[in-house]
C-alpha positions as CSV (number, residue, x, y, z in Angstrom):
1,X,-11.1,18.5,30.1
2,X,-13.3,14.9,29.7
3,X,-10.9,13.9,32.4
4,X,-11.7,16.8,34.8
5,X,-15.3,16.8,33.7
6,X,-15.3,12.6,34.9
7,X,-13.6,13.7,38.1
8,X,-15.8,16.0,38.9
9,X,-19.0,14.5,38.0
10,X,-17.6,11.5,40.5
11,X,-17.2,14.2,43.2
12,X,-20.9,16.1,43.2
13,X,-22.6,13.0,42.5
14,X,-25.5,15.1,41.0
15,X,-28.2,12.8,39.6
16,X,-28.9,13.7,36.5
17,X,-33.0,14.9,35.6
18,X,-36.4,12.5,35.6
19,X,-36.2,12.9,31.9
20,X,-33.1,10.7,31.4
21,X,-35.0,7.5,30.2
22,X,-35.5,5.7,27.0
23,X,-37.9,2.7,27.4
24,X,-35.2,1.4,24.4
25,X,-32.7,1.1,26.6
26,X,-34.2,-1.0,29.2
27,X,-32.2,-4.0,30.5
28,X,-31.9,-6.3,33.3
29,X,-28.9,-4.3,34.1
30,X,-30.3,-1.3,33.3
31,X,-34.3,-1.9,34.3
32,X,-35.1,2.0,34.5
33,X,-34.1,3.0,31.0
34,X,-31.5,5.4,31.7
35,X,-30.3,6.7,28.8
36,X,-26.9,8.2,30.5
37,X,-26.0,5.9,33.4
38,X,-23.9,7.9,35.0
39,X,-23.6,11.3,37.2
40,X,-24.7,14.7,35.4
41,X,-22.9,17.7,36.8
42,X,-20.9,19.1,35.0
43,X,-22.2,18.3,31.3
44,X,-19.3,17.1,29.6
45,X,-20.6,17.8,25.7
46,X,-21.0,21.5,26.7
47,X,-17.4,21.8,28.4
48,X,-15.6,19.5,25.7
49,X,-17.4,21.9,23.2
50,X,-16.4,25.1,24.9
51,X,-12.9,24.0,25.1
52,X,-12.2,22.5,21.7
53,X,-14.6,24.8,19.5
54,X,-13.5,27.5,21.8
55,X,-10.1,27.1,20.9
56,X,-10.7,26.7,17.4
57,X,-12.3,30.3,17.6
58,X,-9.3,31.6,19.5
59,X,-6.7,30.6,16.7
60,X,-9.4,32.1,14.2
61,X,-10.2,35.3,16.2
62,X,-9.5,37.7,13.5
63,X,-12.2,36.0,11.3
64,X,-15.4,37.0,13.2
65,X,-17.5,34.8,11.3
66,X,-15.7,31.8,11.7
67,X,-15.6,33.0,15.9
68,X,-19.6,33.1,15.4
69,X,-20.6,30.0,13.6
70,X,-18.3,28.1,16.2
71,X,-20.1,29.9,19.2
72,X,-23.4,29.0,17.4
73,X,-21.8,25.0,17.4
74,X,-21.2,25.5,21.0
75,X,-24.8,26.7,22.0
76,X,-26.6,24.2,19.9
77,X,-24.7,21.5,21.9
78,X,-25.3,22.9,24.9
79,X,-29.2,23.3,24.3
80,X,-29.5,20.2,23.0
81,X,-28.6,18.6,25.9
82,X,-31.4,19.9,27.7
83,X,-33.7,19.3,24.8
84,X,-33.0,15.4,24.9
85,X,-33.4,15.2,28.5
86,X,-30.3,13.8,29.5
87,X,-29.0,17.4,31.0
88,X,-30.7,20.2,33.4
89,X,-29.4,23.9,32.9
90,X,-27.4,23.5,36.2
91,X,-25.4,20.7,34.4
92,X,-25.0,22.6,31.4
93,X,-23.6,25.7,33.2
94,X,-21.3,23.7,34.9
95,X,-19.7,22.2,32.0
96,X,-19.5,25.9,30.4
97,X,-18.1,26.8,33.3
98,X,-15.4,24.0,33.3
99,X,-14.7,24.6,29.9
100,X,-13.9,27.9,29.7
101,X,-11.3,27.8,33.1
102,X,-10.0,24.6,30.9
103,X,-9.8,27.0,27.7
104,X,-8.4,30.0,29.7
105,X,-5.8,28.4,30.9
106,X,-4.6,26.4,28.3
107,X,-4.5,29.5,26.0
108,X,-2.3,31.3,28.8
109,X,0.4,27.9,29.3
110,X,0.3,26.2,26.7
111,X,3.0,28.2,25.1
112,X,5.3,28.3,27.5
113,X,4.1,24.5,28.3
114,X,5.2,22.9,24.4
115,X,8.4,25.4,25.0
116,X,9.5,23.4,27.7
117,X,8.2,19.9,26.4
118,X,10.3,20.2,23.2
119,X,13.6,21.7,25.0
120,X,13.3,17.6,26.1
121,X,15.3,14.7,24.6
122,X,13.3,12.1,23.2
123,X,13.5,9.6,25.7
124,X,12.4,12.1,28.8
125,X,9.6,13.2,26.6
126,X,8.3,9.2,26.2
127,X,8.6,9.0,29.7
128,X,6.5,12.1,31.1
129,X,3.9,10.7,28.5
130,X,3.3,7.3,29.9
131,X,4.1,8.1,33.6
132,X,1.5,11.1,33.3
133,X,-0.8,8.9,31.2
134,X,-0.6,6.1,33.5
135,X,-0.7,8.1,37.1
136,X,-3.9,9.9,35.9
137,X,-5.6,6.6,34.7
138,X,-4.9,4.7,37.4
139,X,-5.7,7.6,40.0
140,X,-9.0,8.0,38.1
141,X,-9.8,4.1,38.3
142,X,-8.9,3.6,41.7
143,X,-10.7,6.4,43.0
144,X,-13.7,5.7,41.0
145,X,-13.9,2.2,40.1
146,X,-17.5,2.5,38.9
147,X,-17.1,5.5,36.9
148,X,-19.7,5.2,33.8
149,X,-22.3,3.1,35.6
150,X,-23.0,5.0,38.7
151,X,-26.7,5.5,38.7
152,X,-27.7,1.8,37.6
153,X,-29.0,-0.1,40.3
154,X,-25.6,-2.3,40.8
155,X,-22.9,-0.1,39.6
156,X,-20.3,-2.2,37.8
157,X,-16.3,-1.9,39.1
158,X,-13.6,-1.5,36.5
159,X,-16.3,-2.1,33.6
160,X,-15.3,-0.8,30.0
161,X,-17.0,2.4,30.7
162,X,-15.9,6.1,31.7
163,X,-14.4,8.5,30.2
164,X,-11.0,8.4,32.6
165,X,-9.9,5.4,30.7
166,X,-10.7,6.5,27.4
167,X,-9.1,10.0,27.8
168,X,-5.8,8.5,29.2
169,X,-5.6,5.8,27.0
170,X,-5.6,8.2,24.5
171,X,-3.1,10.5,25.8
172,X,-0.6,7.6,26.2
173,X,-1.0,6.4,22.5
174,X,-1.3,9.6,20.7
175,X,1.2,11.4,22.4
176,X,3.7,8.4,21.6
177,X,2.5,8.3,18.3
178,X,3.0,12.2,18.0
179,X,6.5,12.2,19.5
180,X,7.5,9.7,17.6
181,X,6.2,10.9,14.4
182,X,7.7,14.5,14.6
183,X,11.2,12.9,14.9
184,X,11.2,10.2,12.4
185,X,7.9,10.3,10.1
186,X,7.7,14.3,10.1
187,X,4.7,14.2,7.8
188,X,4.1,17.4,6.2
189,X,0.4,17.8,4.3
190,X,0.9,21.2,3.5
191,X,3.3,20.4,0.8
192,X,0.5,18.2,-0.9
193,X,-1.8,19.3,-3.6
194,X,-5.4,19.0,-3.1
195,X,-6.1,15.5,-4.4
196,X,-3.6,14.0,-1.9
197,X,-4.7,15.8,1.0
198,X,-8.1,14.5,-0.1
199,X,-6.5,10.8,-0.8
200,X,-4.8,11.1,2.5
201,X,-7.7,12.1,4.6
202,X,-10.0,8.8,3.1
203,X,-7.3,6.6,3.7
204,X,-6.3,7.7,7.2
205,X,-10.3,8.0,8.4
206,X,-10.6,4.2,7.2
207,X,-7.7,2.8,8.7
208,X,-8.6,4.5,11.9
209,X,-12.3,3.1,11.5
210,X,-11.1,-0.4,10.7
211,X,-8.6,-0.1,13.9
212,X,-11.1,1.1,16.0
213,X,-14.4,-1.2,15.0
214,X,-12.0,-4.3,15.2
215,X,-11.0,-3.4,19.0
216,X,-14.4,-2.8,20.0
217,X,-15.2,-6.2,18.1
218,X,-13.7,-7.9,20.9
219,X,-15.0,-5.6,23.5
220,X,-16.8,-8.0,25.1
221,X,-14.6,-10.7,25.5
222,X,-12.4,-8.6,27.8
223,X,-15.2,-6.2,29.4
224,X,-12.5,-4.0,31.4
225,X,-11.1,-1.3,32.1
226,X,-7.8,-1.9,31.3
227,X,-9.3,-2.9,28.3
228,X,-10.2,0.4,27.1
229,X,-7.1,2.1,27.9
230,X,-5.4,-0.2,26.0
231,X,-7.9,-0.2,23.3
232,X,-7.9,3.7,23.0
233,X,-3.9,3.7,23.4
234,X,-3.8,1.7,20.6
235,X,-5.8,4.3,18.4
236,X,-4.2,6.9,19.2
237,X,-0.7,5.8,18.4
238,X,-2.1,4.5,15.1
239,X,-3.6,7.8,14.7
240,X,-0.5,9.8,15.7
241,X,2.3,7.2,14.4
242,X,0.9,4.4,11.9
243,X,-1.1,6.6,9.7
244,X,1.3,9.9,9.0
245,X,3.9,6.9,8.6
246,X,1.6,5.1,5.7
247,X,0.8,8.6,4.2
248,X,4.7,9.4,3.6
249,X,5.0,5.8,2.2
250,X,2.1,6.6,-0.2
251,X,3.0,10.4,-1.1
252,X,6.3,8.9,-2.2
253,X,4.7,6.9,-5.2
254,X,2.5,10.4,-6.1
């Protein structure tokens, strides 16, 4: 959803509303103080909320109260983007429409796609993940080199911004990690008691936060869309493979 959202933003090139300004954001690169220095249509927060919370609601569709709560969350996310002034109604409607289309297609095609993917052997799975993530990353990056800075007076090409590199990096790292975890680690949290589930959760969050902020700390050294891609690939791999591996080792001593 995030990848398609960024793709469509750069195609439609729709400016954000005049309220997308905060004096605290003023800088030599951003003299107007734009809160979000990139195109606004469709709303990424709205489309992501629809796709994410909508899919969770689909899986819990027999529990009406969960569906209602998730519906309220989606509404609040969408309305909040207009309240803080970074989107207008058109952006939100566009984000809602995109998220809904992705949600419907995913719920329909996912069972078939998962079955076909799981039938592949390990090397082919890894090749598919690497090729798809790299092709999408390079396609989006070279088609829209200033993604994430389009509304600045001087948009910066290939800078550490935008969702294309972020999404594709996570796709690569987490995809490889997830496949390797299923093959070699096989972490199964349902077998743990509540105490160890909480311990695992806390440790996992700490590990991911440490890796994330460590990589963010040297972001200024590189300031490149390629480092952004690599950074999120590392974070995705840590989350998909290393964290479950640590859990399995740790849970053996309980």
